[in-house]
N, C-alpha and C positions, 0 to 999 in steps of 0.2 A: 427438422426440428432444430432450433438454435440451442447452443450450449448455455448453461446458466452462467451468469456473470460471476467473476471471481470476487467482486466486491460491490457492495452497494452502501450508501450512506446510512440507511436505516437498519441494515442487518449485519454490516461489517464484512469481513472476509468469510466467504462461504466454504472454500476449500483451502485450508492453510497450506498444505503441501504443494498444491498446484500454484498458489500465489508465491510461495518461496521458490519454486522452480522458475517461475517467470522472473522473479527478482534476480536469481542467480544468473539467468541468461542475459540479463541487463547489466551484470557485474555489480549488483547491489547486495551487500551483506545484510543478512537478517538472522534473527533467532526467534525461538518460541519462548514466551515468558507467561507467567500467570498474573492476571490483573487483580485488582482489589476485590472483585466479585468471585475469584477462584476460577475464572474462565481462562483457557489458554488463548493467547493472541500472538500475532506476528509483530515483532519489535524491530524497528529500524533506528539507527542513530541519526543525528541531524544531517550528516553528510549523505546518508542513504535517502532520507526524505527529500533533500535537495536534488539528488540524482533522479528520484522518482518524479518529482515535480517537473524537472527538465525533460524527462522522457514523455510525460503526458503533454507538455507544451509542444514538443516536437511532433507528436501525433495529432496535433490540432485540438486536443481536449483541454482547452484553457480553463474550463470550469473545474476540473480535477486539479490542474496545476495551481490555480488560484486558491482553491480550498486548502491544499497542502501548505501553500505560502502563508495563508492566514493563520493556520495552526502553528507554523514555525514562528510567526511574528507575535503570537499571543503571549 
Protein backbone atom coordinates (compact mmCIF):
# COMPACT_ATOMS: atom_id res chain seq x y z
CA UNK A 1 0.00 0.00 0.00
CA UNK A 2 1.41 3.40 -0.93
CA UNK A 3 1.59 6.26 1.53
CA UNK A 4 -0.78 9.17 1.04
CA UNK A 5 0.70 12.21 -0.65
CA UNK A 6 1.70 15.05 1.62
CA UNK A 7 0.16 17.59 -0.74
CA UNK A 8 -2.29 17.71 -3.60
CA UNK A 9 -3.51 20.81 -5.45
CA UNK A 10 -7.16 20.08 -4.68
CA UNK A 11 -6.86 19.26 -0.99
CA UNK A 12 -3.67 21.05 0.07
CA UNK A 13 -1.33 19.69 2.72
CA UNK A 14 -2.70 16.46 4.16
CA UNK A 15 -0.32 16.06 7.12
CA UNK A 16 0.99 19.43 8.24
CA UNK A 17 3.59 18.06 10.65
CA UNK A 18 4.95 15.54 8.12
CA UNK A 19 5.17 18.33 5.54
CA UNK A 20 6.98 20.59 8.03
CA UNK A 21 9.38 17.73 8.83
CA UNK A 22 10.13 17.37 5.12
CA UNK A 23 10.70 21.11 4.81
CA UNK A 24 13.02 21.09 7.83
CA UNK A 25 15.06 18.23 6.29
CA UNK A 26 15.41 20.40 3.19
CA UNK A 27 16.52 23.36 5.30
CA UNK A 28 13.35 25.35 4.57
CA UNK A 29 11.83 27.36 7.41
CA UNK A 30 8.07 27.11 7.86
CA UNK A 31 5.42 28.00 10.39
CA UNK A 32 1.80 27.17 11.09
CA UNK A 33 -0.63 30.02 10.57
CA UNK A 34 -4.40 30.42 10.41
CA UNK A 35 -5.87 31.36 7.04
CA UNK A 36 -8.86 33.60 6.32
CA UNK A 37 -11.23 30.62 6.73
CA UNK A 38 -9.89 29.80 10.20
CA UNK A 39 -8.00 26.73 8.96
CA UNK A 40 -4.43 26.06 10.01
CA UNK A 41 -1.97 25.99 7.14
CA UNK A 42 1.77 25.71 6.59
CA UNK A 43 3.32 29.08 5.74
CA UNK A 44 6.59 29.70 3.88
CA UNK A 45 8.19 33.01 3.08
CA UNK A 46 9.28 33.84 -0.47
CA UNK A 47 12.78 32.43 0.04
CA UNK A 48 11.27 29.18 1.33
CA UNK A 49 8.97 28.95 -1.67
CA UNK A 50 11.92 29.52 -3.99
CA UNK A 51 13.88 26.78 -2.19
CA UNK A 52 10.93 24.41 -2.46
CA UNK A 53 10.52 25.15 -6.18
CA UNK A 54 14.23 24.48 -6.71
CA UNK A 55 13.95 21.19 -4.82
CA UNK A 56 11.00 20.06 -6.94
CA UNK A 57 12.88 21.02 -10.10
CA UNK A 58 15.90 19.06 -8.89
CA UNK A 59 13.66 16.03 -8.38
CA UNK A 60 12.40 16.35 -11.95
CA UNK A 61 8.94 17.53 -10.88
CA UNK A 62 8.78 20.56 -13.13
CA UNK A 63 4.99 20.78 -12.82
CA UNK A 64 5.23 21.53 -9.08
CA UNK A 65 8.24 23.82 -9.56
CA UNK A 66 6.41 25.75 -12.29
CA UNK A 67 3.24 26.03 -10.20
CA UNK A 68 5.20 27.51 -7.31
CA UNK A 69 6.96 29.94 -9.64
CA UNK A 70 3.64 31.05 -11.12
CA UNK A 71 2.33 31.72 -7.61
CA UNK A 72 5.44 33.72 -6.79
CA UNK A 73 5.10 35.74 -10.00
CA UNK A 74 1.41 36.53 -9.44
